[in-house]
N, C-alpha and C positions, 0 to 999 in steps of 0.2 A: 582901814587896811583898804588896799585895791588891789583886785584879783587882777591877774595875769589874761592877755588874751590868746587865743587857740593859739596864734605866730608865737609870742615868745613862750609859751609850751615846747614848742614843737622845737625852737631852737636849747631850751634848755636842756629838752631831754637826749638831743644829738650828743650828749656826753655825761651818763647814767653815773658813771664814779665821780663824777663833780657833784652832780644836781640831786642824788638820793642820799637819804643817810639812813635808810635801811641797808646793811649790809650783802644782804641777798641782792637786791638791787641793783648795788654798786658794777657789781661781777656781772650783770647782763645785759643783755644784746635788743633794742628796744625793734620793733617790726618797721621796714620801711617802707614807702609809696615807691611811685615809679619815678619820682625828682631824690631819691636817696633820703627822702625825712621821714622822722617819724610817723607812721598811720595812725590817724586819730579816728575811733569813731563817736560822732559825735552827738549829743541830745540837749534837753533845754538847761539843766542844774553842771552837767559836767563834761567834761571828755575821756576817753579809756582809751590807752593804750596798754599794748602787749608789751611786756620786757619777759627776757626766755632766757633763762642760768643754765646750762645742760640741757638734762630732762624737764626740769620745772619750768612751768610757764604762770604768770601772774597777771592779773588785769590793774593797772594804774588806772586809779579815776581819778581824774584834776578839775577841781571845782571851777567853772566859770561864773557862778555867781554865791556870794554871802552871806549867812544871815546872823542871828545873834545869837541862837544858843544853838549853834551846829556842829559845836561841838560835846556839848551836854546833851545833844539827843544822839549823836552817834556814837558814843560813852555809854548811854544805857542799852541801844538796840543791840550792840557790842556784847553785854555785859549779860542781856538776858538772852540772845543768840547760844552763847555759850552757856545755857545754864539748862539747854533744852536738845532733843535730839530730835531732826527732820528730814529724812531723804527729800526733799524739794527746797530746801534751803540749805547756803554754801555760808561758812566762816569770813568774814573778814576782820580787818586789822587797821580802826582808823589809827593816823599817824598824825599829828598836832604839827609837827615839823618834819615832816616825810621830804620836801621838795624845793631846792633853792633855784629861784629864780630872778634872775637881775637882782642880787645880791640876798634877797628874802625870803624866808624861811616861811613856806605854805602849807598847809594840809593837805593829804591823801589818804585815800583809800585805797590800802593792799588786800586783793581777793585773788582766790583760784581762778586759773584762768579754764573757760568751759568750751569744749568742743562740740558743739550740737547746731541745730537749726532753729531756726525762730519756729514758732509756731506757724504762720502764715506760709513759710516755705514749707514745713513737714507736712501741711493738709494738702498742699498743693500737690507733692509727692504720691498721696493716698488718695486723692477727689475719687476716684473709679473704683476704691475698695471699699464695701461698704461696711465690712467686718473689721477694718481696721479704722475707721471711723468711728463705731460702736467703741471700740477698745480705747480710744482718745478719749470718745465723750464720758466713758467710766473713771477713767485714769484721771479726768478733771474732777469729776465728784469725789473723788476720794481724796483728791489735793484742799478741794475747798473746807471739806470737813475737817480734814486732817488741821489746817490753819484754825479753823474754830474751836477745835477740840483744846486748844492750846491758849486758844484767849488772846492771838495778835491777826493783823488784816496786813496785806500787802499796801493797800493804799493806790495802786496805780500798776493795775490788772491789765495787760495790753499785750497783743503779738510781740512786741520788741523785746518786754521783758519776760516772758515766756521760752524758753528753751527744750527740745527736747535732745537730750542726749540719750545714744544707744536706746532708743524705745522708752526712755524717761524721762518725766517732768521734773523740769527747774526753775526757779524760781531766781531771777539778777535784781539788780539796783532797789536798792531798799530805802530810796530818798525821804518815800510817803508813808513808812511803816508805823504802824500803831501796835505797841507793846505795853503791859500793863503800867509799867513806870511814866509812861508818858499820857496818861491817862487827864485830861483835863485842859492839856497844854495848847491843842489846835493844830491845824498842818500849813505847813508853807506852800502845798501844791495841793491840786484836785486833780489829779490823775488825767489819761488821753481823753479826750472830748467826745470821741467816737466808743468809748468805752463807758462812760460814767453820766449820771444821771445828771440831766439837766441843772437842777436846781442845787445842785453840789457846792459849797465853800468851806473854806479852812475851817468853819465849827462843825462840821460835820467828822468827826475823827475818835473813830471808836472802832471795838470790833466787827463793826456791823456794817462797816463803808465796803466793804468788797461786795456786799450780796449784791446789787447792783450790774457792775462788771463781770462778776461770774455767772449770773442768772443769761447774760447778752452774748456769753462766750459759749456755754452749754447751749443754749436757744440755736448759734449758728452753730455749730459744729452738726446736732442733729438735723437741722434745716439742710446743710449739702449733703449728708447722709442719702437722706430722701430726695433730694434734687441737685445734682453737683452744677447745673448748669447757672443756679444762683450765685452760686462762688463768680465766675467770669461775667454776670450781669453787674455786679453789687460792690465787688471785692476789688478797692482802688491802690493796693500796697499800702496804704496805710489808715487799713481798718480792716473789718473780717467783712460783716455783711451791713453793718449799720453804722451812720453818722450821727454827727452832733445835730443837723437838720431831724433827720428820722426820730430823735431822743427829743427834740423840742415841738416837733408837731407830730404826732403819732397819728392823728387822724387824718392826715396829710400824706400819710407817707408810704410811696410804692413798696418798700419792700415789706413793710407791717401789712400792706393790702394783699402780697403775695403769699407770705408765710402763711396768713391767714387760709389760702386757699389749698394748703397743702394736705393730701389725702391721711393726714395722721392725725389721731385725736390727741392723738399727747403732745407731739407739739404744739398744734393750733392751741392749745391750753397754754404752754408754756409762752407761744408768743403772746397770747393773751393776758397772761401774766405782767411779761415786762412792759408791753402799752400802757395797762394800767401802772404801773407803776412808773411810768414817764411824769404821768399829772399827778400821783399821791406825792406827798411827803417822802423827803431822804429814808426819814425812820423808820417809814411803814413799805418799805422795800423787800417783799417777802427772800427765803432764803433759796438756796439750789432745788432742794426738794420741793418748794411751794405747796409746803404740806399745810400753811397755816395762811394761804391765799385765799379770799375770797373775792372771786371774779362777779363784776357787774352783769354779766352776759351768764344766762342761766345755762345749764348743759345738756338743756333741750333744744336752744338755740345750736350750741354748737353742733350738735347731733346733725339737726336741719341743714347745717352748710356743708356738713361733712356729706351727706347724703345727695345737695345740689351739685358738689362738687364732682363727684361720682359719676352722677346721672350723665353733666354737662359732656364729660371723657369719653364716656359710652356713646353720645350723641358724636362726639366729634369724630371716634374713631370709627363709626360705620359711615361718615359721610366725604370723607379724602382720606386716602393711604397713601404716606408718600413713601412709595415701592416702583422705583424707576429703576429701567435696564438700558443700557445705550443699545440702539436700533442701527444708527450710521453715525459717521462722522465723514464730514468733507473738507478738506480734501482729502483722500483716501480710497481704499480699496473698496467696491461695489460689486454688484450681480445684476446681470441682466437676464431675462428671462427668455427661453427658446422653443419653440416647439420642434421635435425632431422625431420621425418613425422609426420603430422599434419593432422588432419582428415576436409575435405570437406563436408560441411553441405548445404542442398537448402532446402528454404518455399517453406511452397504448403499450399491452404485451402481445408476444408471439412465442410460438414454437419451435426452436432448432436445435437441429442435430450437431452434435457435440463428440468429441471424439478427446478422452481419459488416456493414460497410464496407468497400468495398475500394475503389483505387482502378487505373484502367484508362485507355493511352493511344488516342485513337481518330481518323479525318480526319474533318473536317468542313468544307460547301463558304459561302464566304461572298463576300458583293459587298463592291465598293472603290471609289471614283470615282477613274480616269486623267486626269490635265491630258495634252491635243495641241494640236499646231500646225498650218495650213494655209495652203497660199497663193491668194490670192482676186484677182480683178481687181474694181477700184472706177474706175469714172467720174469723172473730174474735170473741173471746168468752166474755161478759159485765165482768164478773169475773173471773180472770186470773187460775181457777182453775178447772182441767178437771173434777172434782168429781161434780162441780155444772152445768157443759154442760145444761146438760138437763133440770135443773130446772129453768135455767134465762133467755134460750134461745142463741141464736147467733145474730152477724149482720156482713155485707160486707162494706170491704174498695177495695177502688181501689189504686194498687201499681206500679210503674215503676221498671222494672228490665231488667238488663244489659246481654246480649247473643253473642254469635261468631258464625258466618257463615262463609263459603270458597267461593271466586268466583274468576274467570277466568277475564286474561287481557292481552292485547298482547302488546309490548315493540319493539324496533328497538337497535340492538346491532350490533357491528363490533367482526366478525370473521374471524381468518388467514385460507386460505385453502392453499393446494401445488394444482399446475397444470403442464402441460408438453408442452414444447412449441421447435419448431423447429429454430437453430443459425448456423452461420459460423463461423469457427474459423482456425487460421494459427498456422503452427508449423513445426517444422526443421527436418530435414532429413538426415543423413549423405549415402552424395553419391559416396563419392570416399575418397582416401587422396592424400598432394603433399609436397613436401620438402621444408625448408624452411633454413635460415641460423639464427643460433645463436651465439651470440655473448657474451661468458662467460668469465671473471672476473677473473683474477691469476696474481700472484706476478712473477715478473719477476724481476733476478737478474743482477746484473752489476759488475763494480768495487769496490775494497776494500779498494782504495787509492785514494790517489788524480789524475784525470784524464788530462794530459800536454798539447793530441791534439788530432785532431780531421780532418778527408778529406773523399770527396765525392770522389766515382765513375764516373765514366767519362759521366754516362748516368743517376746518380741521386738515382741510386735505391737502391745502399747500402751503410754506412756510417763505414768506421775504425775509432776506435780509442786505443789510446794506454798509458797505466797508470804505474803510479810508482807501483803498487803490480807485477811489471815483465809479466804484460799479456796485448796481444792487442785482442779485439773483432771485428767481422764485424756484423754488424745490419743490417737488411732490414729494411727498412725506411717504409715501408708500416705500419708493424704490430709492428715496435718495438723489433723485435725476434731477438734474436741471431744466428746469419748463421755458424759462426767459430767461436771458441776460438783459437788464437794464442799466444801458450805457450812455445815457445823455447828459448825466452830471461832469460836471469838468473840475469840481472839487471834490473833496473828502464827501463821502453820504455821512450825517451825523445821527441820522432816525429813519426808522420806517414804522409804519403805523397801518393797521387796518380798515379799509375805507369802505361800510357798510357789508353790504351780503357779496360785493364782485368787484372789489377793488384794494390797491394797495395805497401807501402813499412813502414816500423819500424826503428827505431834507437836507440841504448838502451847506458846504461851506460859499459854494458859488453863487449864494444870496436868492436859491430858489426853493419851490417845493415842489415835487413832479407827482401829480394823479396817473395813476398807471391802470389798467384792466389786470383780471387775473391771468388771463395769456401775453401781458407785457406788451402791452400797446398803449402808447403815453395818450392820454387823455385831455390832461389841462394842463397847464404852469403857472404857478402863484407866487409872483416878484413883489417886493418890497422896494420901498423911496428911501432906502437910506443906502449905504455902507455898512453892509452888517452882516457879519454870520450866524447861520443859523445852528442850535446847536441841540434842539429838540423839537420834537413834533408830536401832535396826538390826535385822536381821532372820536367827535363822544357818538355813542352806542349804536344809531340808526345810520351815522357816517354824512348827515350833512353839515357836520361844521368839523372845522381843522384849525387847530391853534400851536403856533409855535415859538419856541423860545431864542430870544437873538442876543447877540454878544452886546448889543447898544443897550442893556437892562430894562428890555420889552417884551409883554408876551402881545402876541399878535392873532388875531382872531377872524377868519376867513368863513364866507359862506360858498359850499363847494359845489353848487349846481351852478352859481352865477360866477363865483370867481371873485364877488367883491370883496375886499377886506368890509368887516361888521365894526371894529372896536380895536384899540390899542392900549393893552393896560401897563402903565407904568408905575414905578415904585421903587423896584429893585435898585441898588445904588451899584452892581456889578452883574456879570452876565449870566442870563439864566439858563440852565445845565439841563432842566427836565422840566414838563408840563404833564398836566392829565388831568382829563376830566371825571367829574363825578358821574353817576349810573344814570339821574337823569336829567342831565346835559345843563343843568342850571349854575353847576360852579367849577372855576378851573384853577387846577392849584400847580404851583408853580417852585423850584428849588433853584437857588441861585448860589454862587460862589461869595456874595453877603453876608453868607451863613443862616439866611435867613429862609423859611416856607411863608408863599404868602398865596390865601386862598380867596379867589376872585368872583365875585357875583357877577355872571354876563347878565342878567335882565337890567340889574341896576347899575352896571359897566363900571363898579367899584371896587376898594378891596375889602372885606369881611372881616378879615382878622391875621397878623403875621404873628408866625409860629419862631419862638428862637428855643435851641436848645444845643445844637450843634456848633463845635469851639472849630469846626475848619469848614472847607467849600462844599455845599450840598450839593451832591452829585445825582443824585435821582428822587424821585418822589411816586407812590402810589395810591391811589384811592379802592376800597376794597367793592369786590362787587355787590354788595347790599349797602353801599354807601355811609356806613356808619364809623369806617374808619379810615387813616390816612396814615402810610408808611414813607418814612424817608431815610434815605442813607448818608453819608458822608464821606469824606477825607479823614475824620477823626475816629475811623472805626465802627463806628455808634448806629443802631437800625433804632428809631425813636417811634415808637406807637401813638398817633393824637386822634382825640373823639374831633370826627369831622364838621359834628356840630357844634361845639362849645370850642374847641380848640385847646381844651384841656391833654396835656402830657399824659398819657394812660402807663407809658412803658418804655423803659430804657435799655435796648440787650447790648450787650457786648458781643458784636458779628465773628469774633475771632480773627478778623483780616484787617489790616494797616488802614485801608481805604474800603470803602462798599462802593461800587461802582450798579449794580443792578439791583431791582426789587419786582417782585410779583404777589401778589394776592392767590391762593388757591381759589376754587369757583365757590366754596362755602365759609367763606370770609373768615375763615376760622384759624388759618395758617399765610405767614408772608415767606418765600422764598428768596434768600438772598446771594450776591454771588460779588466777589472783590479779588482783590490783592492776593489773596491765599490761594487762588486757584479750584475751590472747592464751593459747591452749591450747597447753601445749608436752608433746611428748614425749621421754621420757628412758630410756638406755639402761639399764638397773640396773647392767649389768656391770661399763661405762665411763664412768659418768653424762656421756656425750656426748647432746646434742641431736639428734635424727633427725629432728624436721620439728615445724611450728606450724600454727596455725589462725589466721586472722585474722576475726572476725566480729562481737562484743560491743564499745560502745564506752563500755563503763564497766566496776568489777571482775567477777569471774567467781567465784560462789559455789558452784555446785555442777554435777560430772560423773558421769555415769553410761555406763557401756559393756553392750551387749549380750553375751550369754552365746559367741554364736557371733561377737566381734567386727567384725561387718559394721556395726553402729550405735553413735554415739557421739549423746549427748544432753548440753548444757550452759545453764547460767542464769546470770543476775547480776542486777545492780543497774541494770540499762538494763531491765527490765522483761520481757526478751524469753525465751524457749524455745526454740532452735535444736536442729532432730536435723541431725546430719551421715551420709552412707553412705558406703560406700567407694567411689569413682571405677571 
């Protein structure tokens, strides 16, 4: 029976009522892509489609490969799963004639559709949550033990087949599942190579086949809990931490080497168990508890390794601290110090006469009118006519009359009075003047286009920057003021370097290298005899030699004192973007857009070795101050650490930027600092690949980095036209 192609399945599923035999699927609708076609999720054995009918959703697996006992296998798996109960498994229905494609009925699997995150996606979401990662590791252990207690194995444990639904683990895709009724039949698949034992074959088919993958997943979860940066360094979206190559050559694996240096004894034991299992037969792989694991490495050796890791961490912590704050950025606001005279005052005391108002009581005499009465006799006539008064006579009556008299009385009242008294007071008196330093803010200009490079003077008091605006600027580190403007170049400046104790050098697209004094005076011009741009420049430690990287695939070396060219190194097949000297000045390292790094022997005038690892242009190279390491960064967003003596790759760091443009080692050679397209300065431990800190101050790609010899100052520049000086907190 011929198996339909993916396109043929898509065509059929556009009409569910016609293609499906299942009544629920007939009335359903497939999930569509942007083109209006059924959206498949494709794997090695099948493509999966989501069919929705009302509130119900199903996953329909349509097979892309066929094997002889397919139907009997699925029937046995289905029958066994129906006889057990597990919270980690889902039921499915194998339909031998489930879908009609081009007139032929073919088998499908009908399963419940689960809404959740794949294991990789879920781990990314909790990467900085150690408690959640520990719960996940515990839940994973419980799941694995649950399957073992039932006597089954999934057969293909990997991130895509493990879903996290509302915090609960679920397993999907049972193509390679082992159940007791399949014992002795073998398997048609051996699982994802980034999770399986390198020697596993179809004959390895029993209840123990999940041991290796379960241990690898559990170890990876615990490792990223201990050091989250491991995820960004080794995860490639199709694995967790390990790859097929790591399992095939565990002794040469970078990830195994780094995990053995983690400061956790239990994790190191698991790493060693997994590493040893890679070379042991499949049947001897320990279970997830590693209780029966007998390590070839004695416990005392593991203890000594942990002590060494902890001691080295303490030494590195004491030698360099990535703890910087921004001192200034240019262009931007700065401060000018000026002296001014201010008066000096002295406090004195004196006695003075003062007046105050007081309130006191006193007696006063007042006068008031008082009403009184008295009795008086009045004469009355018998007849009320005055003409008859004498005839008839009079009589007298008593009457009471009212009258008023004045009298004096005394009363107490409050009155305010003023009085004088003596008091002591303090006062200030100017007794002179003094000079004080005043900081006046002002805008300080800078470059007007992208700034490509920066370099410190030998004593760290000055900083040079080179820009695409054709100018170089020498800055005073203390104040951020411009000391000199180097405007001799006629085209973009692409590189800056310190030359000895008292000079700087700049390279440009104008085909010249200019050597300047610290005060900005031009001392010498180095020219080339071909039509080529300079892309990079470097000077050896004592300033006697200068190397330049050219667009014409060359590295050229000059003697500074005479200005004569010493040698032209050829070998790159595209432009040279970066150059660096070894501390002993015996070697030059160059990085090119041909994806390679070359190490040149200056005395023998030949290429010592070529380093390959980057998948895109190599933008920057750097050599550690102790001469033992080479760092490289490129457009692939990675930083590689190489052994400078052997050329062996020691580490690959995911720099969290699409492109890396700038690198510089710390003075103790224990850290490398990177800058790139993400606008962030990041510091990496060269022994573990762990990010130990970052600085955020730029708004566009970072193009150049420099650190002072004492490690107290860090300079950065970029496409935002800024030069920023950072200093230790």
